[in-house]
Residue, then its C-alpha position, 0 to 999 in steps of 0.5 A: m834510187a829511181k825506177i827505170d822501165t828496163e823493157e823500154l830501155r832495152d828496146y832503146l839500146e838495141d835500136y841504138c846499137g843496131t843503128a850504129a851497126f848499120s851505119g859503119f860500126p859492125a862491132a856494135l852488133l855484138d852489143v845487140a846480142d848482149i843487150d838481149d841477155m842483160d839484167g836491169h843493172e847491166l842495162c843501165e850500166k851500158a846505157e850510162d857508158l853510152g852517155i844515155d840519160l836514164e831519166r828519159f826511162r824513169v818510171d814515176 
């Protein structure tokens, strides 16, 4: 199993969902609030649901 930089992933997801919220998808603000409380596994699941490539956050 690959190690993922969860703090970098968290920052990216908050940015990603925040941008969506202010681009006409206000429900994405709920995701921003949820992301802050997610553990590493939940963050990875959320990223996969959004189609984000986790390889970008892989720690060597």
